[in-house]
FIKOLZA-1660 file (N, C-alpha, C; in steps of 0.1 Angstrom, whole numbers, plus 5000, padded with zeros to 4 digits):
% residues 157
   i   px   py   pz ch aa at
   1 4951 4869 5067  A  M  N
   1 4953 4864 5053  A  M CA
   1 4965 4855 5054  A  M  C
   2 4964 4844 5047  A  S  N
   2 4975 4835 5047  A  S CA
   2 4983 4834 5034  A  S  C
   3 4994 4828 5034  A  G  N
   3 5002 4827 5023  A  G CA
   3 5011 4839 5022  A  G  C
   4 5019 4839 5011  A  A  N
   4 5029 4851 5009  A  A CA
   4 5021 4863 5003  A  A  C
   5 5024 4874 5009  A  S  N
   5 5019 4887 5003  A  S CA
   5 5026 4890 4991  A  S  C
   6 5021 4900 4983  A  V  N
   6 5027 4905 4971  A  V CA
   6 5041 4910 4975  A  V  C
   7 5042 4917 4986  A  Q  N
   7 5055 4922 4990  A  Q CA
   7 5065 4911 4993  A  Q  C
   8 5061 4901 5000  A  E  N
   8 5070 4889 5003  A  E CA
   8 5074 4882 4990  A  E  C
   9 5065 4880 4981  A  R  N
   9 5068 4873 4969  A  R CA
   9 5076 4881 4959  A  R  C
  10 5073 4894 4957  A  L  N
  10 5079 4902 4947  A  L CA
  10 5091 4910 4951  A  L  C
  11 5092 4913 4964  A  A  N
  11 5103 4922 4969  A  A CA
  11 5107 4918 4983  A  A  C
  12 5111 4905 4985  A  P  N
  12 5114 4900 4998  A  P CA
  12 5126 4908 5005  A  P  C
  13 5134 4914 4998  A  E  N
  13 5145 4922 5004  A  E CA
  13 5142 4936 5006  A  E  C
  14 5130 4941 5003  A  N  N
  14 5126 4955 5004  A  N CA
  14 5126 4959 5019  A  N  C
  15 5132 4971 5022  A  A  N
  15 5133 4976 5036  A  A CA
  15 5125 4988 5038  A  A  C
  16 5115 4991 5029  A  C  N
  16 5106 5003 5030  A  C CA
  16 5100 5003 5044  A  C  C
  17 5098 5014 5050  A  F  N
  17 5092 5016 5063  A  F CA
  17 5078 5010 5063  A  F  C
  18 5070 5013 5053  A  G  N
  18 5056 5009 5052  A  G CA
  18 5054 4995 5048  A  G  C
  19 5061 4990 5038  A  C  N
  19 5058 4977 5032  A  C CA
  19 5069 4967 5031  A  C  C
  20 5081 4971 5036  A  G  N
  20 5093 4962 5035  A  G CA
  20 5093 4950 5044  A  G  C
  21 5093 4938 5038  A  P  N
  21 5094 4926 5047  A  P CA
  21 5107 4926 5055  A  P  C
  22 5117 4933 5050  A  K  N
  22 5130 4932 5057  A  K CA
  22 5132 4944 5067  A  K  C
  23 5122 4952 5069  A  N  N
  23 5124 4963 5079  A  N CA
  23 5117 4958 5092  A  N  C
  24 5125 4954 5102  A  P  N
  24 5120 4949 5115  A  P CA
  24 5112 4960 5123  A  P  C
  25 5115 4973 5120  A  K  N
  25 5109 4984 5127  A  K CA
  25 5098 4990 5119  A  K  C
  26 5095 4985 5107  A  G  N
  26 5085 4991 5098  A  G CA
  26 5071 4986 5101  A  G  C
  27 5062 4991 5093  A  L  N
  27 5048 4987 5094  A  L CA
  27 5046 4973 5088  A  L  C
  28 5054 4969 5078  A  R  N
  28 5054 4956 5072  A  R CA
  28 5040 4951 5068  A  R  C
  29 5033 4960 5060  A  I  N
  29 5020 4956 5056  A  I CA
  29 5021 4945 5046  A  I  C
  30 5010 4937 5045  A  R  N
  30 5010 4925 5036  A  R CA
  30 4997 4926 5028  A  R  C
  31 4999 4929 5015  A  S  N
  31 4988 4931 5005  A  S CA
  31 4986 4918 4997  A  S  C
  32 4973 4916 4994  A  F  N
  32 4969 4904 4987  A  F CA
  32 4959 4907 4976  A  F  C
  33 4960 4901 4964  A  P  N
  33 4950 4903 4954  A  P CA
  33 4936 4898 4958  A  P  C
  34 4926 4906 4954  A  T  N
  34 4912 4902 4958  A  T CA
  34 4905 4894 4948  A  T  C
  35 4910 4894 4935  A  G  N
  35 4904 4888 4924  A  G CA
  35 4892 4896 4919  A  G  C
  36 4891 4909 4923  A  G  N
  36 4881 4917 4917  A  G CA
  36 4885 4922 4904  A  G  C
  37 4876 4930 4898  A  P  N
  37 4878 4935 4884  A  P CA
  37 4890 4944 4884  A  P  C
  38 4898 4944 4873  A  G  N
  38 4910 4951 4872  A  G CA
  38 4920 4946 4883  A  G  C
  39 4928 4955 4888  A  T  N
  39 4937 4951 4898  A  T CA
  39 4933 4957 4912  A  T  C
  40 4929 4948 4921  A  E  N
  40 4925 4952 4934  A  E CA
  40 4933 4945 4944  A  E  C
  41 4937 4951 4955  A  L  N
  41 4945 4945 4966  A  L CA
  41 4938 4948 4979  A  L  C
  42 4939 4939 4989  A  S  N
  42 4934 4941 5002  A  S CA
  42 4945 4938 5012  A  S  C
  43 4943 4944 5024  A  C  N
  43 4953 4942 5035  A  C CA
  43 4947 4944 5048  A  C  C
  44 4951 4936 5058  A  E  N
  44 4947 4938 5071  A  E CA
  44 4959 4940 5080  A  E  C
  45 4959 4950 5088  A  W  N
  45 4970 4954 5096  A  W CA
  45 4966 4958 5110  A  W  C
  46 4973 4955 5120  A  T  N
  46 4970 4958 5134  A  T CA
  46 4980 4967 5140  A  T  C
  47 4975 4979 5144  A  P  N
  47 4984 4989 5150  A  P CA
  47 4989 4985 5164  A  P  C
  48 5000 4990 5168  A  E  N
  48 5005 4989 5181  A  E CA
  48 5004 5002 5188  A  E  C
  49 5006 5002 5201  A  A  N
  49 5004 5014 5210  A  A CA
  49 5012 5026 5205  A  A  C
  50 5025 5023 5200  A  H  N
  50 5033 5034 5195  A  H CA
  50 5029 5040 5182  A  H  C
  51 5019 5035 5176  A  H  N
  51 5013 5041 5163  A  H CA
  51 5002 5051 5166  A  H  C
  52 4999 5053 5178  A  A  N
  52 4988 5062 5182  A  A CA
  52 4993 5077 5181  A  A  C
  53 4983 5086 5178  A  A  N
  53 4986 5100 5178  A  A CA
  53 4983 5105 5193  A  A  C
  54 4973 5099 5199  A  F  N
  54 4970 5101 5213  A  F CA
  54 4962 5088 5217  A  F  C
  55 4960 5086 5229  A  P  N
  55 4954 5073 5234  A  P CA
  55 4942 5069 5226  A  P  C
  56 4943 5057 5220  A  G  N
  56 4931 5051 5213  A  G CA
  56 4929 5056 5198  A  G  C
  57 4937 5065 5193  A  V  N
  57 4935 5070 5179  A  V CA
  57 4948 5069 5171  A  V  C
  58 4947 5063 5159  A  L  N
  58 4959 5060 5151  A  L CA
  58 4964 5074 5145  A  L  C
  59 4977 5075 5144  A  N  N
  59 4984 5087 5139  A  N CA
  59 4981 5088 5124  A  N  C
  60 4978 5101 5120  A  G  N
  60 4975 5104 5106  A  G CA
  60 4986 5101 5097  A  G  C
  61 4999 5103 5101  A  G  N
  61 5010 5099 5093  A  G CA
  61 5012 5085 5090  A  G  C
  62 5008 5077 5100  A  I  N
  62 5008 5062 5099  A  I CA
  62 4997 5058 5089  A  I  C
  63 4986 5064 5090  A  I  N
  63 4975 5062 5080  A  I CA
  63 4980 5065 5066  A  I  C
  64 4986 5076 5064  A  G  N
  64 4992 5080 5051  A  G CA
  64 5002 5070 5046  A  G  C
  65 5011 5065 5055  A  A  N
  65 5021 5055 5050  A  A CA
  65 5014 5042 5046  A  A  C
  66 5004 5038 5054  A  L  N
  66 4996 5026 5051  A  L CA
  66 4990 5027 5037  A  L  C
  67 4983 5038 5035  A  L  N
  67 4976 5040 5022  A  L CA
  67 4986 5041 5010  A  L  C
  68 4997 5049 5012  A  D  N
  68 5007 5051 5002  A  D CA
  68 5013 5038 4997  A  D  C
  69 5018 5030 5007  A  C  N
  69 5024 5017 5003  A  C CA
  69 5014 5007 4997  A  C  C
  70 5002 5006 5002  A  H  N
  70 4992 4997 4997  A  H CA
  70 4988 5001 4983  A  H  C
  71 4987 5014 4981  A  M  N
  71 4983 5019 4967  A  M CA
  71 4995 5017 4958  A  M  C
  72 5007 5019 4962  A  N  N
  72 5019 5017 4954  A  N CA
  72 5020 5002 4949  A  N  C
  73 5017 4993 4958  A  W  N
  73 5017 4979 4954  A  W CA
  73 5006 4975 4944  A  W  C
  74 4995 4982 4946  A  T  N
  74 4983 4980 4937  A  T CA
  74 4988 4984 4923  A  T  C
  75 4995 4996 4922  A  A  N
  75 4999 5001 4909  A  A CA
  75 5010 4991 4903  A  A  C
  76 5019 4986 4911  A  T  N
  76 5029 4976 4907  A  T CA
  76 5022 4964 4901  A  T  C
  77 5012 4959 4908  A  C  N
  77 5005 4947 4903  A  C CA
  77 4997 4950 4890  A  C  C
  78 4992 4962 4889  A  R  N
  78 4985 4966 4876  A  R CA
  78 4995 4966 4865  A  R  C
  79 5006 4972 4867  A  L  N
  79 5016 4973 4856  A  L CA
  79 5021 4958 4852  A  L  C
  80 5022 4950 4862  A  M  N
  80 5026 4936 4859  A  M CA
  80 5015 4929 4851  A  M  C
  81 5002 4931 4855  A  E  N
  81 4991 4926 4847  A  E CA
  81 4990 4931 4833  A  E  C
  82 4991 4944 4831  A  L  N
  82 4990 4950 4818  A  L CA
  82 5002 4946 4809  A  L  C
  83 5014 4944 4815  A  G  N
  83 5026 4941 4807  A  G CA
  83 5029 4926 4806  A  G  C
  84 5021 4918 4813  A  G  N
  84 5023 4903 4813  A  G CA
  84 5037 4900 4819  A  G  C
  85 5041 4908 4830  A  L  N
  85 5054 4907 4836  A  L CA
  85 5054 4897 4847  A  L  C
  86 5065 4890 4848  A  D  N
  86 5067 4880 4860  A  D CA
  86 5075 4887 4871  A  D  C
  87 5082 4898 4868  A  K  N
  87 5090 4905 4878  A  K CA
  87 5083 4919 4880  A  K  C
  88 5083 4923 4893  A  A  N
  88 5077 4936 4896  A  A CA
  88 5086 4947 4891  A  A  C
  89 5080 4957 4884  A  P  N
  89 5087 4969 4881  A  P CA
  89 5088 4977 4894  A  P  C
  90 5099 4985 4895  A  C  N
  90 5100 4993 4907  A  C CA
  90 5092 5006 4905  A  C  C
  91 5082 5007 4914  A  T  N
  91 5073 5019 4913  A  T CA
  91 5075 5028 4925  A  T  C
  92 5073 5041 4922  A  V  N
  92 5074 5051 4933  A  V CA
  92 5062 5060 4933  A  V  C
  93 5060 5067 4943  A  T  N
  93 5049 5076 4944  A  T CA
  93 5052 5089 4937  A  T  C
  94 5043 5093 4928  A  S  N
  94 5044 5106 4921  A  S CA
  94 5037 5116 4930  A  S  C
  95 5025 5113 4934  A  D  N
  95 5017 5121 4943  A  D CA
  95 5006 5112 4950  A  D  C
  96 5002 5117 4961  A  F  N
  96 4991 5110 4968  A  F CA
  96 4985 5120 4978  A  F  C
  97 4972 5117 4980  A  A  N
  97 4964 5126 4989  A  A CA
  97 4956 5117 4998  A  A  C
  98 4955 5121 5011  A  V  N
  98 4947 5113 5021  A  V CA
  98 4937 5122 5026  A  V  C
  99 4925 5117 5027  A  K  N
  99 4914 5124 5034  A  K CA
  99 4910 5116 5046  A  K  C
 100 4912 5122 5058  A  L  N
 100 4909 5116 5071  A  L CA
 100 4894 5120 5074  A  L  C
 101 4886 5109 5074  A  L  N
 101 4871 5111 5075  A  L CA
 101 4866 5111 5089  A  L  C
 102 4873 5104 5098  A  R  N
 102 4869 5102 5112  A  R CA
 102 4881 5096 5119  A  R  C
 103 4881 5097 5132  A  P  N
 103 4892 5091 5140  A  P CA
 103 4893 5076 5137  A  P  C
 104 4905 5071 5135  A  T  N
 104 4907 5057 5133  A  T CA
 104 4912 5051 5146  A  T  C
 105 4905 5041 5151  A  P  N
 105 4909 5035 5164  A  P CA
 105 4923 5029 5163  A  P  C
 106 4931 5030 5173  A  A  N
 106 4944 5025 5173  A  A CA
 106 4945 5011 5179  A  A  C
 107 4933 5005 5181  A  V  N
 107 4933 4991 5187  A  V CA
 107 4925 4983 5177  A  V  C
 108 4929 4970 5176  A  G  N
 108 4922 4961 5167  A  G CA
 108 4927 4963 5152  A  G  C
 109 4923 4954 5143  A  P  N
 109 4928 4955 5130  A  P CA
 109 4921 4966 5122  A  P  C
 110 4929 4971 5112  A  V  N
 110 4923 4980 5102  A  V CA
 110 4924 4973 5088  A  V  C
 111 4915 4976 5079  A  T  N
 111 4917 4969 5066  A  T CA
 111 4918 4980 5055  A  T  C
 112 4926 4977 5045  A  L  N
 112 4929 4986 5034  A  L CA
 112 4924 4979 5021  A  L  C
 113 4917 4986 5013  A  A  N
 113 4913 4981 5000  A  A CA
 113 4917 4992 4989  A  A  C
 114 4923 4987 4979  A  A  N
 114 4928 4996 4968  A  A CA
 114 4925 4990 4955  A  A  C
 115 4923 4999 4945  A  R  N
 115 4921 4994 4931  A  R CA
 115 4927 5004 4922  A  R  C
 116 4933 4999 4911  A  A  N
 116 4938 5007 4900  A  A CA
 116 4926 5012 4892  A  A  C
 117 4926 5025 4890  A  V  N
 117 4914 5031 4883  A  V CA
 117 4918 5036 4869  A  V  C
 118 4931 5038 4866  A  A  N
 118 4936 5043 4853  A  A CA
 118 4951 5039 4852  A  A  C
 119 4955 5037 4839  A  A  N
 119 4969 5034 4836  A  A CA
 119 4972 5040 4823  A  A  C
 120 4984 5046 4822  A  D  N
 120 4989 5052 4810  A  D CA
 120 5004 5050 4810  A  D  C
 121 5008 5041 4801  A  G  N
 121 5022 5038 4801  A  G CA
 121 5028 5032 4814  A  G  C
 122 5037 5039 4820  A  S  N
 122 5043 5035 4832  A  S CA
 122 5037 5041 4844  A  S  C
 123 5025 5048 4842  A  K  N
 123 5019 5056 4853  A  K CA
 123 5005 5049 4856  A  K  C
 124 5002 5048 4869  A  V  N
 124 4989 5042 4873  A  V CA
 124 4983 5050 4884  A  V  C
 125 4970 5053 4883  A  T  N
 125 4963 5060 4893  A  T CA
 125 4955 5050 4901  A  T  C
 126 4955 5052 4915  A  V  N
 126 4949 5042 4924  A  V CA
 126 4940 5049 4934  A  V  C
 127 4929 5043 4938  A  E  N
 127 4921 5048 4948  A  E CA
 127 4920 5038 4959  A  E  C
 128 4920 5042 4972  A  A  N
 128 4920 5033 4983  A  A CA
 128 4911 5038 4995  A  A  C
 129 4908 5029 5004  A  E  N
 129 4901 5033 5016  A  E CA
 129 4906 5025 5027  A  E  C
 130 4906 5030 5039  A  L  N
 130 4910 5024 5052  A  L CA
 130 4897 5023 5060  A  L  C
 131 4895 5011 5065  A  K  N
 131 4883 5008 5074  A  K CA
 131 4888 5003 5088  A  K  C
 132 4880 5008 5098  A  A  N
 132 4882 5003 5111  A  A CA
 132 4868 5000 5117  A  A  C
 133 4867 4989 5123  A  G  N
 133 4853 4986 5129  A  G CA
 133 4842 4986 5118  A  G  C
 134 4846 4983 5106  A  G  N
 134 4836 4983 5095  A  G CA
 134 4832 4996 5089  A  G  C
 135 4839 5007 5094  A  K  N
 135 4836 5021 5090  A  K CA
 135 4848 5026 5082  A  K  C
 136 4845 5033 5071  A  V  N
 136 4856 5040 5064  A  V CA
 136 4861 5052 5072  A  V  C
 137 4873 5052 5075  A  T  N
 137 4879 5063 5083  A  T CA
 137 4888 5072 5075  A  T  C
 138 4893 5067 5064  A  A  N
 138 4902 5075 5056  A  A CA
 138 4901 5070 5041  A  A  C
 139 4904 5079 5032  A  K  N
 139 4905 5075 5018  A  K CA
 139 4918 5081 5012  A  K  C
 140 4923 5074 5002  A  G  N
 140 4935 5079 4995  A  G CA
 140 4934 5078 4980  A  G  C
 141 4941 5087 4973  A  T  N
 141 4942 5086 4959  A  T CA
 141 4957 5089 4956  A  T  C
 142 4962 5083 4945  A  G  N
 142 4976 5085 4942  A  G CA
 142 4979 5081 4928  A  G  C
 143 4991 5087 4924  A  T  N
 143 4997 5083 4911  A  T CA
 143 5010 5077 4913  A  T  C
 144 5013 5066 4907  A  F  N
 144 5025 5059 4909  A  F CA
 144 5031 5056 4896  A  F  C
 145 5045 5056 4895  A  V  N
 145 5052 5055 4882  A  V CA
 145 5063 5044 4884  A  V  C
 146 5065 5037 4873  A  A  N
 146 5076 5027 4873  A  A CA
 146 5089 5035 4869  A  A  C
 147 5100 5033 4876  A  V  N
 147 5112 5040 4873  A  V CA
 147 5122 5030 4867  A  V  C
 148 5132 5036 4861  A  G  N
 148 5142 5028 4854  A  G CA
 148 5156 5031 4860  A  G  C
 149 5166 5025 4853  A  P  N
 149 5180 5027 4858  A  P CA
 149 5183 5042 4859  A  P  C
 150 5191 5045 4869  A  G  N
 150 5194 5059 4872  A  G CA
 150 5186 5065 4883  A  G  C
 151 5174 5060 4885  A  H  N
 151 5166 5065 4896  A  H CA
 151 5171 5059 4909  A  H  C
 152 5172 5066 4920  A  P  N
 152 5177 5061 4932  A  P CA
 152 5169 5049 4938  A  P  C
 153 5157 5048 4935  A  A  N
 153 5149 5036 4940  A  A CA
 153 5149 5024 4931  A  A  C
 154 5155 5025 4919  A  F  N
 154 5154 5015 4909  A  F CA
 154 5157 5001 4914  A  F  C
 155 5167 4999 4922  A  H  N
 155 5172 4986 4926  A  H CA
 155 5167 4982 4940  A  H  C
 156 5156 4989 4945  A  R  N
 156 5152 4986 4959  A  R CA
 156 5145 4973 4960  A  R  C
 157 5140 4967 4949  A  W  N
 157 5135 4953 4950  A  W CA
 157 5140 4946 4938  A  W  C
% end
């Protein structure tokens, strides 16, 4: 995917392990709007050898981080859309769950797709899936909330 990702446009100084453009040792996912109904984002990411749980299989914690960050940005974009905002509200994970459906190959790209399924004030619920080789290997759901001054994450982007 070309052009600037939502992370690069909205939080270029973010150092999050999963999605921070400024973390040279992080996963540095790059999420893009799909233009689908509601707020949907997609992402393509390629693992490196050190992301494996064992030879040829992606680590489950890495899968969780990929889904968590991608869903979080989907929630952020939904809040921006609903509020007509130009600046991203700082969102954090309230809860998330990952279901590992089959081993995810640690070679070649994986794709992430997420969509906001509900919103209530500063809270957004998101569903996502991770695919490798055209097969869904993991699914995630989560609740993400915008935080304000006084929260330790408030100024992270």
